[in-house]
N, CA, C and O atoms as a printed pandas DataFrame, in Angstrom:
     atom_number atom_name residue_name chain_id  residue_number  x_coord  y_coord  z_coord
0              1         N          MET        A               1   -3.820   30.298   -3.206
1              2        CA          MET        A               1   -4.981   29.588   -3.800
2              3         C          MET        A               1   -5.667   28.741   -2.720
3              4         O          MET        A               1   -5.015   28.069   -1.922
4              5         N          GLN        A               2   -6.958   28.796   -2.725
5              6        CA          GLN        A               2   -7.793   27.966   -1.839
6              7         C          GLN        A               2   -8.516   26.941   -2.631
7              8         O          GLN        A               2   -9.120   27.239   -3.662
8              9         N          LEU        A               3   -8.459   25.710   -2.148
9             10        CA          LEU        A               3   -9.134   24.598   -2.829
10            11         C          LEU        A               3  -10.672   24.797   -2.821
11            12         O          LEU        A               3  -11.368   24.258   -3.681
12            13         N          GLN        A               4  -11.175   25.543   -1.883
13            14        CA          GLN        A               4  -12.599   25.723   -1.786
14            15         C          GLN        A               4  -13.124   26.438   -3.043
15            16         O          GLN        A               4  -14.316   26.345   -3.336
16            17         N          THR        A               5  -12.280   27.135   -3.777
17            18        CA          THR        A               5  -12.695   27.802   -4.967
18            19         C          THR        A               5  -12.736   26.834   -6.215
19            20         O          THR        A               5  -13.242   27.187   -7.280
20            21         N          VAL        A               6  -12.185   25.623   -6.019
21            22        CA          VAL        A               6  -12.197   24.645   -7.049
22            23         C          VAL        A               6  -13.220   23.556   -6.772
23            24         O          VAL        A               6  -13.179   22.959   -5.696
24            25         N          ARG        A               7  -14.145   23.266   -7.700
25            26        CA          ARG        A               7  -15.140   22.267   -7.442
26            27         C          ARG        A               7  -14.466   20.983   -7.117
27            28         O          ARG        A               7  -13.429   20.632   -7.680
28            29         N          SER        A               8  -15.099   20.255   -6.158
29            30        CA          SER        A               8  -14.585   18.981   -5.687
30            31         C          SER        A               8  -15.005   17.871   -6.649
31            32         O          SER        A               8  -15.989   17.984   -7.380
32            33         N          ASN        A               9  -14.256   16.846   -6.619
33            34        CA          ASN        A               9  -14.582   15.579   -7.351
34            35         C          ASN        A               9  -14.740   15.868   -8.821
35            36         O          ASN        A               9  -15.793   15.652   -9.422
36            37         N          ILE        A              10  -13.641   16.372   -9.386
37            38        CA          ILE        A              10  -13.628   16.757  -10.775
38            39         C          ILE        A              10  -12.297   16.420  -11.411
39            40         O          ILE        A              10  -11.277   16.354  -10.725
40            41         N          VAL        A              11  -12.296   16.210  -12.700
41            42        CA          VAL        A              11  -11.128   16.001  -13.489
42            43         C          VAL        A              11  -11.173   17.079  -14.553
43            44         O          VAL        A              11  -12.118   17.152  -15.338
44            45         N          GLN        A              12  -10.077   17.971  -14.576
45            46        CA          GLN        A              12  -10.187   19.121  -15.526
46            47         C          GLN        A              12   -8.721   19.493  -15.926
47            48         O          GLN        A              12   -7.743   19.181  -15.248
48            49         N          ALA        A              13   -8.675   20.158  -17.040
49            50        CA          ALA        A              13   -7.406   20.670  -17.598
50            51         C          ALA        A              13   -6.812   21.715  -16.556
51            52         O          ALA        A              13   -7.526   22.509  -15.944
52            53         N          ILE        A              14   -5.527   21.639  -16.427
53            54        CA          ILE        A              14   -4.877   22.520  -15.475
54            55         C          ILE        A              14   -4.880   24.018  -15.789
55            56         O          ILE        A              14   -4.814   24.855  -14.889
56            57         N          ARG        A              15   -4.956   24.327  -17.038
57            58        CA          ARG        A              15   -5.065   25.709  -17.554
58            59         C          ARG        A              15   -4.615   26.806  -16.644
59            60         O          ARG        A              15   -3.460   27.229  -16.690
60            61         N          ALA        A              16   -5.539   27.283  -15.794
61            62        CA          ALA        A              16   -5.375   28.508  -15.033
62            63         C          ALA        A              16   -4.603   28.246  -13.709
63            64         O          ALA        A              16   -4.380   29.172  -12.930
64            65         N          TYR        A              17   -4.213   27.017  -13.475
65            66        CA          TYR        A              17   -3.535   26.696  -12.179
66            67         C          TYR        A              17   -2.095   26.384  -12.427
67            68         O          TYR        A              17   -1.708   25.889  -13.485
68            69         N          ARG        A              18   -1.294   26.692  -11.406
69            70        CA          ARG        A              18    0.105   26.317  -11.414
70            71         C          ARG        A              18    0.312   25.091  -10.474
71            72         O          ARG        A              18   -0.352   24.958   -9.446
72            73         N          VAL        A              19    1.210   24.254  -10.851
73            74        CA          VAL        A              19    1.459   23.014  -10.038
74            75         C          VAL        A              19    1.854   23.447   -8.630
75            76         O          VAL        A              19    1.294   22.923   -7.667
76            77         N          ASP        A              20    2.793   24.382   -8.466
77            78        CA          ASP        A              20    3.197   24.802   -7.108
78            79         C          ASP        A              20    2.061   25.270   -6.237
79            80         O          ASP        A              20    1.995   24.969   -5.045
80            81         N          ASP        A              21    1.106   26.063   -6.899
81            82        CA          ASP        A              21   -0.042   26.563   -6.141
82            83         C          ASP        A              21   -0.969   25.403   -5.692
83            84         O          ASP        A              21   -1.524   25.433   -4.594
84            85         N          LEU        A              22   -1.122   24.388   -6.562
85            86        CA          LEU        A              22   -1.944   23.276   -6.207
86            87         C          LEU        A              22   -1.292   22.425   -5.073
87            88         O          LEU        A              22   -1.958   21.899   -4.181
88            89         N          MET        A              23   -0.007   22.338   -5.175
89            90        CA          MET        A              23    0.754   21.565   -4.140
90            91         C          MET        A              23    0.573   22.264   -2.820
91            92         O          MET        A              23    0.257   21.633   -1.812
92            93         N          GLN        A              24    0.776   23.590   -2.822
93            94        CA          GLN        A              24    0.636   24.330   -1.560
94            95         C          GLN        A              24   -0.821   24.327   -1.007
95            96         O          GLN        A              24   -1.032   24.264    0.204
96            97         N          ALA        A              25   -1.763   24.392   -1.877
97            98        CA          ALA        A              25   -3.206   24.280   -1.465
98            99         C          ALA        A              25   -3.562   23.012   -0.904
99           100         O          ALA        A              25   -4.328   22.939    0.057
100          101         N          ALA        A              26   -2.992   21.895   -1.511
101          102        CA          ALA        A              26   -3.247   20.578   -0.986
102          103         C          ALA        A              26   -2.650   20.487    0.443
103          104         O          ALA        A              26   -3.286   19.959    1.355
104          105         N          GLY        A              27   -1.455   20.996    0.609
105          106        CA          GLY        A              27   -0.759   20.928    1.892
106          107         C          GLY        A              27   -1.524   21.737    2.958
107          108         O          GLY        A              27   -1.688   21.312    4.101
108          109         N          SER        A              28   -1.968   22.885    2.538
109          110        CA          SER        A              28   -2.723   23.771    3.507
110          111         C          SER        A              28   -4.047   23.070    3.945
111          112         O          SER        A              28   -4.485   23.200    5.088
112          113         N          ALA        A              29   -4.631   22.361    3.039
113          114        CA          ALA        A              29   -5.858   21.658    3.280
114          115         C          ALA        A              29   -5.674   20.326    3.964
115          116         O          ALA        A              29   -6.630   19.666    4.369
116          117         N          GLY        A              30   -4.380   19.940    4.082
117          118        CA          GLY        A              30   -4.097   18.579    4.691
118          119         C          GLY        A              30   -4.457   17.468    3.743
119          120         O          GLY        A              30   -4.749   16.366    4.208
120          121         N          GLN        A              31   -4.456   17.682    2.439
121          122        CA          GLN        A              31   -4.832   16.640    1.504
122          123         C          GLN        A              31   -3.553   16.028    0.838
123          124         O          GLN        A              31   -2.475   16.623    0.848
124          125         N          HIS        A              32   -3.732   14.851    0.283
125          126        CA          HIS        A              32   -2.700   14.178   -0.453
126          127         C          HIS        A              32   -2.432   14.933   -1.742
127          128         O          HIS        A              32   -3.385   15.325   -2.416
128          129         N          PHE        A              33   -1.189   15.154   -2.113
129          130        CA          PHE        A              33   -0.817   15.721   -3.426
130          131         C          PHE        A              33   -0.089   14.639   -4.162
131          132         O          PHE        A              33    0.937   14.145   -3.694
132          133         N          LEU        A              34   -0.607   14.258   -5.321
133          134        CA          LEU        A              34   -0.037   13.218   -6.124
134          135         C          LEU        A              34    0.335   13.875   -7.483
135          136         O          LEU        A              34   -0.542   14.431   -8.143
136          137         N          TYR        A              35    1.584   13.822   -7.896
137          138        CA          TYR        A              35    2.063   14.490   -9.086
138          139         C          TYR        A              35    2.851   13.520   -9.962
139          140         O          TYR        A              35    3.729   12.811   -9.471
140          141         N          ALA        A              36    2.533   13.487  -11.288
141          142        CA          ALA        A              36    3.263   12.700  -12.192
142          143         C          ALA        A              36    3.530   13.495  -13.449
143          144         O          ALA        A              36    2.593   13.941  -14.112
144          145         N          ASN        A              37    4.789   13.680  -13.787
145          146        CA          ASN        A              37    5.199   14.332  -15.027
146          147         C          ASN        A              37    5.374   13.219  -16.028
147          148         O          ASN        A              37    6.256   12.376  -15.865
148          149         N          LEU        A              38    4.563   13.195  -17.051
149          150        CA          LEU        A              38    4.545   12.090  -18.020
150          151         C          LEU        A              38    5.303   12.415  -19.322
151          152         O          LEU        A              38    5.182   11.684  -20.305
152          153         N          SER        A              39    6.078   13.503  -19.328
153          154        CA          SER        A              39    6.738   13.979  -20.538
154          155         C          SER        A              39    7.612   12.951  -21.183
155          156         O          SER        A              39    7.755   12.950  -22.406
156          157         N          ALA        A              40    8.205   12.070  -20.407
157          158        CA          ALA        A              40    9.082   11.016  -21.061
158          159         C          ALA        A              40    8.339    9.768  -21.510
159          160         O          ALA        A              40    8.924    8.904  -22.163
160          161         N          ALA        A              41    7.097    9.665  -21.181
161          162        CA          ALA        A              41    6.259    8.502  -21.576
162          163         C          ALA        A              41    5.682    8.716  -22.967
163          164         O          ALA        A              41    5.268    9.821  -23.319
164          165         N          GLN        A              42    5.662    7.628  -23.763
165          166        CA          GLN        A              42    5.145    7.758  -25.127
166          167         C          GLN        A              42    4.049    6.703  -25.433
167          168         O          GLN        A              42    3.378    6.785  -26.462
168          169         N          SER        A              43    3.887    5.757  -24.570
169          170        CA          SER        A              43    2.911    4.653  -24.778
170          171         C          SER        A              43    2.132    4.373  -23.511
171          172         O          SER        A              43    2.510    4.839  -22.436
172          173         N          LYS        A              44    1.061    3.626  -23.617
173          174        CA          LYS        A              44    0.218    3.300  -22.465
174          175         C          LYS        A              44    1.081    2.616  -21.352
175          176         O          LYS        A              44    0.996    3.053  -20.204
176          177         N          PRO        A              45    1.875    1.605  -21.625
177          178        CA          PRO        A              45    2.709    0.985  -20.595
178          179         C          PRO        A              45    3.640    1.969  -19.893
179          180         O          PRO        A              45    3.848    1.923  -18.680
180          181         N          GLU        A              46    4.207    2.893  -20.749
181          182        CA          GLU        A              46    5.102    3.887  -20.109
182          183         C          GLU        A              46    4.385    4.929  -19.255
183          184         O          GLU        A              46    4.919    5.392  -18.247
184          185         N          VAL        A              47    3.144    5.300  -19.676
185          186        CA          VAL        A              47    2.405    6.233  -18.878
186          187         C          VAL        A              47    2.069    5.573  -17.573
187          188         O          VAL        A              47    2.271    6.169  -16.515
188          189         N          LEU        A              48    1.553    4.343  -17.610
189          190        CA          LEU        A              48    1.174    3.690  -16.351
190          191         C          LEU        A              48    2.379    3.409  -15.455
191          192         O          LEU        A              48    2.274    3.474  -14.231
192          193         N          GLU        A              49    3.508    3.101  -16.059
193          194        CA          GLU        A              49    4.768    2.881  -15.236
194          195         C          GLU        A              49    5.123    4.244  -14.582
195          196         O          GLU        A              49    5.439    4.290  -13.393
196          197         N          ALA        A              50    5.072    5.321  -15.339
197          198        CA          ALA        A              50    5.410    6.654  -14.717
198          199         C          ALA        A              50    4.498    7.031  -13.645
199          200         O          ALA        A              50    4.952    7.570  -12.636
200          201         N          ILE        A              51    3.226    6.790  -13.775
201          202        CA          ILE        A              51    2.260    7.111  -12.725
202          203         C          ILE        A              51    2.518    6.229  -11.525
203          204         O          ILE        A              51    2.533    6.735  -10.403
204          205         N          ALA        A              52    2.712    4.989  -11.695
205          206        CA          ALA        A              52    3.011    4.016  -10.613
206          207         C          ALA        A              52    4.271    4.475   -9.831
207          208         O          ALA        A              52    4.283    4.462   -8.600
208          209         N          GLU        A              53    5.285    4.863  -10.544
209          210        CA          GLU        A              53    6.504    5.264   -9.841
210          211         C          GLU        A              53    6.279    6.591   -9.081
211          212         O          GLU        A              53    6.706    6.745   -7.937
212          213         N          ALA        A              54    5.606    7.531   -9.742
213          214        CA          ALA        A              54    5.447    8.845   -9.103
214          215         C          ALA        A              54    4.460    8.759   -7.895
215          216         O          ALA        A              54    4.634    9.468   -6.904
216          217         N          PHE        A              55    3.466    7.919   -7.990
217          218        CA          PHE        A              55    2.488    7.777   -6.889
218          219         C          PHE        A              55    2.885    6.732   -5.878
219          220         O          PHE        A              55    2.152    6.481   -4.922
220          221         N          LEU        A              56    4.002    6.135   -6.067
221          222        CA          LEU        A              56    4.547    5.092   -5.112
222          223         C          LEU        A              56    3.590    3.900   -4.979
223          224         O          LEU        A              56    3.340    3.437   -3.866
224          225         N          PHE        A              57    3.055    3.402   -6.091
225          226        CA          PHE        A              57    2.204    2.237   -6.074
226          227         C          PHE        A              57    3.012    0.997   -5.589
227          228         O          PHE        A              57    4.240    0.985   -5.677
228          229         N          PRO        A              58    2.352    0.024   -5.112
229          230        CA          PRO        A              58    3.067   -1.204   -4.641
230          231         C          PRO        A              58    3.650   -1.949   -5.849
231          232         O          PRO        A              58    3.206   -1.811   -6.988
232          233         N          ALA        A              59    4.690   -2.762   -5.516
233          234        CA          ALA        A              59    5.375   -3.472   -6.568
234          235         C          ALA        A              59    4.411   -4.381   -7.337
235          236         O          ALA        A              59    4.637   -4.596   -8.528
236          237         N          HIS        A              60    3.409   -4.898   -6.765
237          238        CA          HIS        A              60    2.469   -5.771   -7.477
238          239         C          HIS        A              60    1.515   -5.079   -8.378
239          240         O          HIS        A              60    0.631   -5.734   -8.929
240          241         N          PHE        A              61    1.637   -3.737   -8.576
241          242        CA          PHE        A              61    0.743   -2.920   -9.453
242          243         C          PHE        A              61    0.717   -3.675  -10.823
243          244         O          PHE        A              61    1.769   -4.047  -11.344
244          245         N          GLY        A              62   -0.444   -3.883  -11.367
245          246        CA          GLY        A              62   -0.597   -4.692  -12.615
246          247         C          GLY        A              62   -0.395   -3.910  -13.842
247          248         O          GLY        A              62   -0.520   -4.503  -14.914
248          249         N          LYS        A              63   -0.100   -2.664  -13.835
249          250        CA          LYS        A              63    0.228   -1.856  -15.042
250          251         C          LYS        A              63   -0.822   -1.903  -16.077
251          252         O          LYS        A              63   -0.532   -1.998  -17.270
252          253         N          ASN        A              64   -2.111   -1.833  -15.622
253          254        CA          ASN        A              64   -3.256   -1.740  -16.543
254          255         C          ASN        A              64   -4.202   -0.755  -15.910
255          256         O          ASN        A              64   -4.004   -0.350  -14.765
256          257         N          LEU        A              65   -5.243   -0.358  -16.648
257          258        CA          LEU        A              65   -6.176    0.679  -16.211
258          259         C          LEU        A              65   -7.018    0.219  -15.076
259          260         O          LEU        A              65   -7.405    1.055  -14.260
260          261         N          ASP        A              66   -7.350   -1.077  -14.944
261          262        CA          ASP        A              66   -8.057   -1.572  -13.805
262          263         C          ASP        A              66   -7.262   -1.561  -12.577
263          264         O          ASP        A              66   -7.788   -1.269  -11.503
264          265         N          ALA        A              67   -5.941   -1.884  -12.682
265          266        CA          ALA        A              67   -5.101   -1.818  -11.553
266          267         C          ALA        A              67   -4.904   -0.369  -11.114
267          268         O          ALA        A              67   -4.820   -0.119   -9.911
268          269         N          LEU        A              68   -4.826    0.580  -12.013
269          270        CA          LEU        A              68   -4.681    1.937  -11.705
270          271         C          LEU        A              68   -5.884    2.407  -10.911
271          272         O          LEU        A              68   -5.726    3.082   -9.894
272          273         N          TYR        A              69   -7.067    2.067  -11.352
273          274        CA          TYR        A              69   -8.323    2.374  -10.638
274          275         C          TYR        A              69   -8.297    1.855   -9.168
275          276         O          TYR        A              69   -8.604    2.566   -8.211
276          277         N          ASP        A              70   -7.910    0.578   -9.074
277          278        CA          ASP        A              70   -7.831   -0.116   -7.798
278          279         C          ASP        A              70   -6.836    0.601   -6.855
279          280         O          ASP        A              70   -7.111    0.743   -5.664
280          281         N          CYS        A              71   -5.732    1.031   -7.365
281          282        CA          CYS        A              71   -4.740    1.738   -6.489
282          283         C          CYS        A              71   -5.256    3.171   -6.132
283          284         O          CYS        A              71   -4.962    3.692   -5.056
284          285         N          MET        A              72   -5.990    3.756   -7.014
285          286        CA          MET        A              72   -6.502    5.097   -6.709
286          287         C          MET        A              72   -7.687    5.109   -5.753
287          288         O          MET        A              72   -8.028    6.127   -5.152
288          289         N          THR        A              73   -8.293    3.942   -5.638
289          290        CA          THR        A              73   -9.563    3.874   -4.851
290          291         C          THR        A              73   -9.448    2.839   -3.714
291          292         O          THR        A              73   -9.227    3.169   -2.549
292          293         N          ASP        A              74   -9.612    1.570   -4.123
293          294        CA          ASP        A              74   -9.748    0.505   -3.074
294          295         C          ASP        A              74   -8.523    0.449   -2.155
295          296         O          ASP        A              74   -8.659    0.396   -0.933
296          297         N          LEU        A              75   -7.351    0.460   -2.742
297          298        CA          LEU        A              75   -6.106    0.269   -1.958
298          299         C          LEU        A              75   -5.999    1.457   -0.942
299          300         O          LEU        A              75   -5.665    1.246    0.224
300          301         N          VAL        A              76   -6.271    2.635   -1.382
301          302        CA          VAL        A              76   -6.175    3.844   -0.521
302          303         C          VAL        A              76   -7.306    3.834    0.485
303          304         O          VAL        A              76   -7.099    4.197    1.643
304          305         N          HIS        A              77   -8.529    3.416    0.062
305          306        CA          HIS        A              77   -9.698    3.349    0.918
306          307         C          HIS        A              77   -9.448    2.470    2.062
307          308         O          HIS        A              77   -9.835    2.791    3.186
308          309         N          LYS        A              78   -8.799    1.341    1.829
309          310        CA          LYS        A              78   -8.479    0.344    2.862
310          311         C          LYS        A              78   -7.464    0.864    3.877
311          312         O          LYS        A              78   -7.359    0.320    4.977
312          313         N          ALA        A              79   -6.703    1.928    3.516
313          314        CA          ALA        A              79   -5.773    2.481    4.408
314          315         C          ALA        A              79   -6.289    3.271    5.552
315          316         O          ALA        A              79   -5.547    3.616    6.472
316          317         N          GLY        A              80   -7.610    3.575    5.504
317          318        CA          GLY        A              80   -8.284    4.271    6.518
318          319         C          GLY        A              80   -8.874    5.597    6.040
319          320         O          GLY        A              80   -8.933    5.832    4.834
320          321         N          PRO        A              81   -9.305    6.459    6.939
321          322        CA          PRO        A              81   -9.892    7.709    6.528
322          323         C          PRO        A              81   -8.915    8.566    5.711
323          324         O          PRO        A              81   -7.723    8.651    6.008
324          325         N          GLN        A              82   -9.440    9.158    4.732
325          326        CA          GLN        A              82   -8.625   10.051    3.822
326          327         C          GLN        A              82   -9.064   11.430    3.901
327          328         O          GLN        A              82  -10.264   11.682    4.011
328          329         N          PRO        A              83   -8.132   12.398    3.851
329          330        CA          PRO        A              83   -8.465   13.824    3.942
330          331         C          PRO        A              83   -8.837   14.457    2.611
331          332         O          PRO        A              83   -9.452   15.523    2.575
332          333         N          GLY        A              84   -8.473   13.815    1.542
333          334        CA          GLY        A              84   -8.813   14.320    0.152
334          335         C          GLY        A              84   -7.495   14.254   -0.689
335          336         O          GLY        A              84   -6.409   13.929   -0.209
336          337         N          PHE        A              85   -7.707   14.595   -1.993
337          338        CA          PHE        A              85   -6.668   14.347   -2.947
338          339         C          PHE        A              85   -6.602   15.515   -3.981
339          340         O          PHE        A              85   -7.626   16.008   -4.454
340          341         N          VAL        A              86   -5.408   15.911   -4.289
341          342        CA          VAL        A              86   -5.173   16.776   -5.438
342          343         C          VAL        A              86   -4.108   16.005   -6.334
343          344         O          VAL        A              86   -2.994   15.697   -5.911
344          345         N          VAL        A              87   -4.540   15.744   -7.541
345          346        CA          VAL        A              87   -3.764   14.889   -8.413
346          347         C          VAL        A              87   -3.410   15.715   -9.642
347          348         O          VAL        A              87   -4.288   16.354  -10.223
348          349         N          VAL        A              88   -2.121   15.717  -10.059
349          350        CA          VAL        A              88   -1.741   16.415  -11.262
350          351         C          VAL        A              88   -1.038   15.415  -12.181
351          352         O          VAL        A              88   -0.089   14.728  -11.805
352          353         N          LEU        A              89   -1.562   15.377  -13.403
353          354        CA          LEU        A              89   -0.959   14.537  -14.470
354          355         C          LEU        A              89   -0.489   15.481  -15.555
355          356         O          LEU        A              89   -1.267   15.937  -16.393
356          357         N          GLU        A              90    0.832   15.769  -15.516
357          358        CA          GLU        A              90    1.358   16.772  -16.361
358          359         C          GLU        A              90    1.955   16.123  -17.605
359          360         O          GLU        A              90    2.614   15.086  -17.531
360          361         N          GLN        A              91    1.701   16.780  -18.789
361          362        CA          GLN        A              91    2.288   16.395  -20.056
362          363         C          GLN        A              91    1.883   14.914  -20.472
363          364         O          GLN        A              91    2.721   14.080  -20.815
364          365         N          ILE        A              92    0.576   14.681  -20.411
365          366        CA          ILE        A              92    0.050   13.416  -20.940
366          367         C          ILE        A              92    0.426   13.326  -22.413
367          368         O          ILE        A              92    0.232   14.313  -23.123
368          369         N          PRO        A              93    0.937   12.240  -22.910
369          370        CA          PRO        A              93    1.397   12.108  -24.336
370          371         C          PRO        A              93    0.203   12.340  -25.289
371          372         O          PRO        A              93   -0.958   12.034  -25.015
372          373         N          ASP        A              94    0.599   12.891  -26.390
373          374        CA          ASP        A              94   -0.326   13.194  -27.529
374          375         C          ASP        A              94    0.407   12.738  -28.775
375          376         O          ASP        A              94    1.006   13.549  -29.481
376          377         N          ASN        A              95    0.362   11.441  -29.045
377          378        CA          ASN        A              95    1.039   10.945  -30.247
378          379         C          ASN        A              95    0.370    9.683  -30.693
379          380         O          ASN        A              95   -0.510    9.186  -29.990
380          381         N          PRO        A              96    0.738    9.140  -31.817
381          382        CA          PRO        A              96    0.070    7.886  -32.298
382          383         C          PRO        A              96    0.113    6.681  -31.373
383          384         O          PRO        A              96   -0.761    5.815  -31.411
384          385         N          ARG        A              97    1.128    6.646  -30.559
385          386        CA          ARG        A              97    1.290    5.492  -29.617
386          387         C          ARG        A              97    0.404    5.737  -28.325
387          388         O          ARG        A              97    0.148    4.812  -27.555
388          389         N          PHE        A              98   -0.021    6.948  -28.141
389          390        CA          PHE        A              98   -0.908    7.270  -27.018
390          391         C          PHE        A              98   -1.921    8.307  -27.569
391          392         O          PHE        A              98   -1.824    9.511  -27.331
392          393         N          ASP        A              99   -2.846    7.780  -28.282
393          394        CA          ASP        A              99   -3.827    8.595  -29.018
394          395         C          ASP        A              99   -4.949    9.134  -28.174
395          396         O          ASP        A              99   -4.965    8.951  -26.957
396          397         N          ARG        A             100   -5.906    9.809  -28.824
397          398        CA          ARG        A             100   -6.989   10.409  -28.115
398          399         C          ARG        A             100   -7.783    9.342  -27.290
399          400         O          ARG        A             100   -8.138    9.588  -26.137
400          401         N          GLU        A             101   -8.036    8.221  -27.871
401          402        CA          GLU        A             101   -8.760    7.187  -27.155
402          403         C          GLU        A             101   -8.040    6.737  -25.876
403          404         O          GLU        A             101   -8.661    6.553  -24.829
404          405         N          ALA        A             102   -6.707    6.563  -25.988
405          406        CA          ALA        A             102   -5.925    6.165  -24.790
406          407         C          ALA        A             102   -5.961    7.214  -23.750
407          408         O          ALA        A             102   -6.072    6.890  -22.568
408          409         N          ARG        A             103   -5.868    8.539  -24.139
409          410        CA          ARG        A             103   -5.928    9.583  -23.207
410          411         C          ARG        A             103   -7.265    9.661  -22.477
411          412         O          ARG        A             103   -7.321    9.838  -21.260
412          413         N          GLU        A             104   -8.346    9.523  -23.258
413          414        CA          GLU        A             104   -9.662    9.512  -22.642
414          415         C          GLU        A             104   -9.868    8.305  -21.705
415          416         O          GLU        A             104  -10.509    8.443  -20.663
416          417         N          GLN        A             105   -9.347    7.160  -22.054
417          418        CA          GLN        A             105   -9.434    5.989  -21.123
418          419         C          GLN        A             105   -8.703    6.272  -19.886
419          420         O          GLN        A             105   -9.170    5.896  -18.811
420          421         N          LEU        A             106   -7.511    6.951  -19.959
421          422        CA          LEU        A             106   -6.749    7.203  -18.772
422          423         C          LEU        A             106   -7.533    8.225  -17.876
423          424         O          LEU        A             106   -7.681    8.046  -16.667
424          425         N          LEU        A             107   -8.001    9.263  -18.527
425          426        CA          LEU        A             107   -8.780   10.245  -17.758
426          427         C          LEU        A             107  -10.053    9.689  -17.150
427          428         O          LEU        A             107  -10.458   10.102  -16.064
428          429         N          ASP        A             108  -10.702    8.729  -17.862
429          430        CA          ASP        A             108  -11.937    8.079  -17.319
430          431         C          ASP        A             108  -11.552    7.346  -16.043
431          432         O          ASP        A             108  -12.386    7.307  -15.139
432          433         N          VAL        A             109  -10.423    6.787  -15.890
433          434        CA          VAL        A             109  -10.062    6.179  -14.615
434          435         C          VAL        A             109  -10.067    7.219  -13.531
435          436         O          VAL        A             109  -10.610    6.970  -12.456
436          437         N          PHE        A             110   -9.486    8.376  -13.764
437          438        CA          PHE        A             110   -9.500    9.386  -12.767
438          439         C          PHE        A             110  -10.930    9.992  -12.519
439          440         O          PHE        A             110  -11.269   10.381  -11.401
440          441         N          ARG        A             111  -11.733   10.052  -13.595
441          442        CA          ARG        A             111  -13.119   10.465  -13.367
442          443         C          ARG        A             111  -13.865    9.394  -12.526
443          444         O          ARG        A             111  -14.663    9.752  -11.660
444          445         N          ASP        A             112  -13.625    8.147  -12.761
445          446        CA          ASP        A             112  -14.272    7.130  -11.954
446          447         C          ASP        A             112  -13.736    7.237  -10.510
447          448         O          ASP        A             112  -14.496    7.083   -9.554
448          449         N          ALA        A             113  -12.494    7.487  -10.367
449          450        CA          ALA        A             113  -11.934    7.673   -8.961
450          451         C          ALA        A             113  -12.597    8.872   -8.242
451          452         O          ALA        A             113  -12.921    8.842   -7.054
452          453         N          ALA        A             114  -12.771    9.932   -9.067
453          454        CA          ALA        A             114  -13.452   11.140   -8.476
454          455         C          ALA        A             114  -14.832   10.813   -7.992
455          456         O          ALA        A             114  -15.265   11.289   -6.943
456          457         N          ASP        A             115  -15.569    9.952   -8.799
457          458        CA          ASP        A             115  -16.895    9.547   -8.399
458          459         C          ASP        A             115  -16.831    8.685   -7.160
459          460         O          ASP        A             115  -17.615    8.865   -6.229
460          461         N          PHE        A             116  -15.904    7.754   -7.146
461          462        CA          PHE        A             116  -15.688    6.900   -5.984
462          463         C          PHE        A             116  -15.553    7.717   -4.678
463          464         O          PHE        A             116  -16.276    7.501   -3.706
464          465         N          TRP        A             117  -14.638    8.619   -4.702
465          466        CA          TRP        A             117  -14.334    9.458   -3.534
466          467         C          TRP        A             117  -15.471   10.425   -3.220
467          468         O          TRP        A             117  -15.723   10.736   -2.057
468          469         N          GLY        A             118  -16.171   10.909   -4.284
469          470        CA          GLY        A             118  -17.310   11.800   -4.097
470          471         C          GLY        A             118  -18.450   11.088   -3.355
471          472         O          GLY        A             118  -19.106   11.672   -2.493
472          473         N          GLU        A             119  -18.668    9.836   -3.703
473          474        CA          GLU        A             119  -19.666    9.054   -2.919
474          475         C          GLU        A             119  -19.374    8.897   -1.489
475          476         O          GLU        A             119  -20.263    8.646   -0.675
476          477         N          ARG        A             120  -18.068    9.051   -1.154
477          478        CA          ARG        A             120  -17.651    8.974    0.221
478          479         C          ARG        A             120  -17.420   10.315    0.888
479          480         O          ARG        A             120  -16.894   10.416    1.997
480          481         N          ARG        A             121  -17.850   11.367    0.139
481          482        CA          ARG        A             121  -17.733   12.753    0.578
482          483         C          ARG        A             121  -16.277   13.155    0.849
483          484         O          ARG        A             121  -15.991   13.897    1.789
484          485         N          ILE        A             122  -15.398   12.669    0.039
485          486        CA          ILE        A             122  -13.936   13.003    0.162
486          487         C          ILE        A             122  -13.575   13.675   -1.083
487          488         O          ILE        A             122  -13.817   13.140   -2.165
488          489         N          PRO        A             123  -12.964   14.911   -0.987
489          490        CA          PRO        A             123  -12.610   15.678   -2.202
490          491         C          PRO        A             123  -11.494   15.003   -2.986
491          492         O          PRO        A             123  -10.523   14.498   -2.423
492          493         N          PHE        A             124  -11.665   15.011   -4.309
493          494        CA          PHE        A             124  -10.751   14.422   -5.244
494          495         C          PHE        A             124  -10.705   15.360   -6.436
495          496         O          PHE        A             124  -11.688   15.478   -7.168
496          497         N          ARG        A             125   -9.614   16.007   -6.636
497          498        CA          ARG        A             125   -9.442   16.934   -7.759
498          499         C          ARG        A             125   -8.268   16.497   -8.587
499          500         O          ARG        A             125   -7.157   16.338   -8.082
500          501         N          CYS        A             126   -8.519   16.302   -9.864
501          502        CA          CYS        A             126   -7.465   15.875  -10.774
502          503         C          CYS        A             126   -7.302   16.856  -11.926
503          504         O          CYS        A             126   -8.248   17.162  -12.652
504          505         N          PHE        A             127   -6.006   17.364  -12.077
505          506        CA          PHE        A             127   -5.727   18.320  -13.092
506          507         C          PHE        A             127   -4.819   17.696  -14.078
507          508         O          PHE        A             127   -4.004   16.867  -13.674
508          509         N          TYR        A             128   -4.877   18.017  -15.358
509          510        CA          TYR        A             128   -4.008   17.389  -16.320
510          511         C          TYR        A             128   -3.688   18.413  -17.465
511          512         O          TYR        A             128   -4.418   19.368  -17.729
512          513         N          SER        A             129   -2.550   18.119  -18.099
513          514        CA          SER        A             129   -2.151   18.869  -19.309
514          515         C          SER        A             129   -1.628   17.804  -20.296
515          516         O          SER        A             129   -1.232   16.696  -19.932
516          517         N          PHE        A             130   -1.661   18.242  -21.611
517          518        CA          PHE        A             130   -1.178   17.355  -22.661
518          519         C          PHE        A             130    0.199   17.895  -23.156
519          520         O          PHE        A             130    0.525   19.070  -22.989
520          521         N          GLN        A             131    0.959   17.005  -23.752
521          522        CA          GLN        A             131    2.236   17.446  -24.379
522          523         C          GLN        A             131    2.024   18.351  -25.586
523          524         O          GLN        A             131    2.993   18.793  -26.204
């Protein structure tokens, strides 16, 4: 799989892609690969905690959507030039404790991050699936 065939700076369902292929494509392109399996999370705090652990966020991560955006953008931006990102959020919860609105808010953070990196001409691709 070549990342050039996938539009840059997008958040989309994983559907036709396999996690292993995305990981290999990110490695071949020299881009960061960030993966979080959220199958054990059932609520917003649990989802944010799982992402923070999987993405190795700093201990001071605030465990809210604003802090998630900051870690995906500002914190990384301050680390220097970035080669690009392939993000996979697998098994986002689909239950009353993490309803459609919560899922859309989470994905909006990644859409905003895609816009942030797009403005800097850095590829950011986020793929997701639901439980």
